[in-house]
C-alpha positions as CSV (number, residue, x, y, z in Angstrom):
1,X,-14.7,-9.4,4.1
2,X,-13.0,-5.7,4.7
3,X,-16.0,-2.5,4.2
4,X,-15.8,1.0,3.9
5,X,-14.9,2.8,6.8
6,X,-13.0,-0.1,7.9
7,X,-9.3,0.7,9.8
8,X,-6.7,-2.7,9.7
9,X,-3.1,-2.0,11.2
10,X,0.3,-3.9,10.8
11,X,1.3,-4.3,14.2
12,X,4.7,-5.2,13.6
13,X,5.7,-2.0,10.5
14,X,2.5,0.1,12.0
15,X,0.7,0.6,8.5
16,X,-2.5,1.5,8.4
17,X,-5.0,0.9,6.1
18,X,-8.6,2.6,5.9
19,X,-10.4,0.9,3.2
20,X,-12.4,3.7,1.3
21,X,-14.0,1.4,-1.6
22,X,-14.0,-2.2,-1.3
23,X,-13.9,-5.0,-3.8
24,X,-18.3,-5.6,-2.6
25,X,-18.4,-1.9,-2.8
26,X,-16.9,-1.7,-7.0
27,X,-17.4,-5.5,-7.6
28,X,-13.6,-6.3,-8.2
29,X,-13.5,-3.5,-10.2
30,X,-10.9,-1.3,-7.6
31,X,-9.6,-1.2,-4.3
32,X,-9.5,2.4,-2.8
33,X,-7.9,2.9,0.3
34,X,-6.5,5.3,2.6
35,X,-2.7,4.0,3.5
36,X,-0.4,5.4,6.2
37,X,3.0,4.6,6.7
38,X,4.9,5.3,10.0
39,X,8.1,7.1,9.5
40,X,11.5,5.4,8.5
41,X,9.3,2.0,7.4
42,X,11.7,-0.4,4.4
43,X,7.5,-0.5,2.4
44,X,7.5,-4.0,0.4
45,X,10.2,-5.8,-1.2
46,X,10.6,-5.3,-5.5
47,X,7.3,-6.9,-7.0
48,X,5.2,-7.4,-9.7
49,X,1.0,-7.0,-10.3
50,X,1.3,-8.7,-13.7
51,X,-2.8,-7.1,-14.5
52,X,-3.3,-4.1,-11.2
53,X,-2.5,-0.8,-12.1
54,X,-1.6,0.7,-8.2
55,X,-2.6,3.9,-8.8
56,X,-1.0,6.5,-5.9
57,X,-4.0,8.8,-6.2
58,X,-1.6,12.3,-3.8
59,X,0.7,12.0,-1.2
60,X,-0.9,14.0,1.6
61,X,1.3,14.2,3.4
62,X,5.1,13.4,4.0
63,X,7.9,11.8,1.6
64,X,7.4,8.8,-0.1
65,X,10.8,7.3,-1.7
66,X,9.3,5.1,-4.9
67,X,11.4,3.3,-7.6
68,X,9.5,2.0,-10.5
69,X,11.9,0.0,-12.5
70,X,14.8,1.5,-12.9
71,X,13.8,5.1,-12.1
72,X,14.4,6.1,-8.3
73,X,11.4,9.5,-7.5
74,X,10.9,11.7,-4.5
75,X,7.2,11.5,-3.8
76,X,5.3,14.6,-1.7
77,X,2.9,16.1,-0.8
78,X,-0.2,16.8,-3.6
79,X,2.0,13.9,-6.0
80,X,0.8,11.7,-8.7
81,X,1.5,9.0,-9.8
82,X,0.5,5.1,-11.7
83,X,2.5,2.3,-11.8
84,X,1.3,0.1,-15.1
85,X,0.1,-3.6,-14.5
86,X,4.4,-5.5,-15.1
87,X,5.8,-2.9,-13.8
88,X,8.8,-3.7,-10.8
89,X,8.3,-1.2,-7.7
90,X,8.7,-0.7,-4.3
91,X,7.9,2.4,-1.5
92,X,8.9,3.5,1.8
93,X,9.1,5.9,3.7
94,X,12.3,6.6,5.0
95,X,11.2,10.2,6.1
96,X,10.7,11.4,10.0
97,X,7.1,12.6,9.1
98,X,4.6,9.7,8.7
99,X,3.2,9.4,4.4
100,X,-0.3,9.6,4.0
101,X,-1.1,8.6,0.3
102,X,-4.7,7.7,-1.5
103,X,-4.0,4.6,-3.4
104,X,-6.4,3.1,-5.9
105,X,-5.8,-0.1,-7.4
106,X,-8.1,-2.1,-10.6
107,X,-9.0,-4.5,-10.7
108,X,-8.3,-5.2,-7.5
109,X,-8.5,-8.9,-7.8
110,X,-7.4,-10.1,-4.2
111,X,-5.4,-7.2,-2.7
112,X,-8.7,-7.0,0.4
113,X,-7.4,-10.4,1.2
114,X,-4.0,-10.1,0.5
115,X,-3.9,-6.8,2.9
116,X,-6.3,-8.3,5.6
117,X,-4.1,-11.7,6.0
118,X,0.0,-10.5,5.8
119,X,-1.6,-7.8,8.6
120,X,-3.3,-10.9,10.1
121,X,0.0,-12.8,9.9
122,X,2.2,-9.9,11.6
123,X,-0.2,-9.8,15.0
124,X,0.2,-13.7,15.3
125,X,4.2,-13.2,15.5
126,X,3.8,-14.8,11.4
127,X,6.2,-11.6,9.5
128,X,10.0,-10.7,9.3
129,X,10.5,-7.2,10.3
130,X,9.7,-5.7,7.1
131,X,5.0,-6.8,7.5
132,X,6.8,-9.9,4.8
133,X,5.2,-13.7,6.0
134,X,7.5,-15.7,7.2
């Protein structure tokens, strides 16, 4: 179980998460973290959160390429966007600069565990080049 200030890293992709507010901090209402995405990171496969809102509170640096439903966007410094439950989405860093962003997921459900498990599988060599478990 993560605590505020804990950092996890995916050695396959180089992504790094610093937890700001955890499931235990918010009684499951919210998971908040800073997400660092290295240059040329392909990001997750297109996916859906049926019951959760994923809010990209702010892109602090770099440019994120995002797909929200059928809409493609380039999102830079200071921009906020929200992915509503049920919306297919993905993102990637095609640039040469690291992307730093603040992210919130509501309700948290088991997303903290998903990140911890996925990053641990990457450490064990059990993910593909995108960091997706095999």
